[in-house]
C-alpha positions in Angstrom: 96.5 134.0 78.6 99.9 135.6 78.3 99.8 136.8 81.9 99.2 133.3 83.1 102.2 132.1 81.1 104.4 134.8 82.6 103.1 134.0 86.1 103.8 130.3 85.7 107.4 131.1 84.5 108.0 133.4 87.4 106.7 130.8 89.9 109.0 128.2 88.2 111.9 130.6 88.8 110.9 131.1 92.4 110.7 127.3 92.9 114.2 127.0 91.4 115.5 129.6 93.8 113.9 127.7 96.7 115.5 124.4 95.7 119.0 125.9 95.2 118.8 127.9 98.4 118.1 124.7 100.3 121.6 123.6 99.6 123.1 126.6 101.4 122.7 128.0 104.9 120.4 131.1 105.0 121.7 134.1 107.0 119.8 134.9 110.1 119.3 138.5 109.0 119.9 140.9 106.1 118.5 141.3 102.6 119.1 137.7 101.6 117.1 136.5 104.6 114.2 138.8 103.6 114.2 137.6 100.0 114.2 134.0 101.2 111.3 134.7 103.6 109.3 135.9 100.6 110.3 132.9 98.5 109.3 130.5 101.3 106.0 132.4 101.8 105.2 132.0 98.1 106.2 128.4 97.8 105.3 126.8 101.1 101.4 127.0 100.7 101.8 124.9 97.5 104.5 122.5 98.8 103.0 121.8 102.2 99.8 120.0 101.0 101.9 117.9 98.5 104.3 116.9 101.3 101.3 115.7 103.3 100.1 113.6 100.4 103.5 112.3 99.1 105.9 111.3 101.8 109.6 111.8 101.3 111.5 108.9 99.6 114.1 107.4 101.9 117.5 107.0 100.2 119.7 105.6 103.0 120.0 108.3 105.7 118.6 110.9 103.3 115.0 111.8 102.7 114.2 113.2 99.2 111.3 115.6 99.1 109.3 114.9 95.9 107.0 117.9 96.2 109.2 120.4 94.2 109.6 117.8 91.4 105.8 117.4 91.2 105.3 121.1 91.1 107.8 121.5 88.3 106.0 118.8 86.3 102.6 120.5 86.9 104.0 123.8 85.9 105.5 122.3 82.8 102.2 120.6 81.8 100.3 123.8 82.4 102.8 125.9 80.3 102.7 123.3 77.5 98.9 123.3 77.5 98.4 127.0 77.9 101.4 128.7 76.5 102.3 126.9 73.2 101.1 128.5 70.0 
């Protein structure tokens, strides 16, 4: 059970990195690009189906993607259910 808790926390961190990185341009090459490719490869398979089910919320000219928020909530619920003692 402890391994699951650690994996959930690590995935939460990876999601946070993905969200923060979306605010900045990613370089075309180099070590940061390779790290971000791994982050996207780990998060996109979870986010893509959610994006298909939950459309972005339009706020004027901006569209807010709700899939990361939903993933954070699910991870929080799972951690609360599985990792509290």
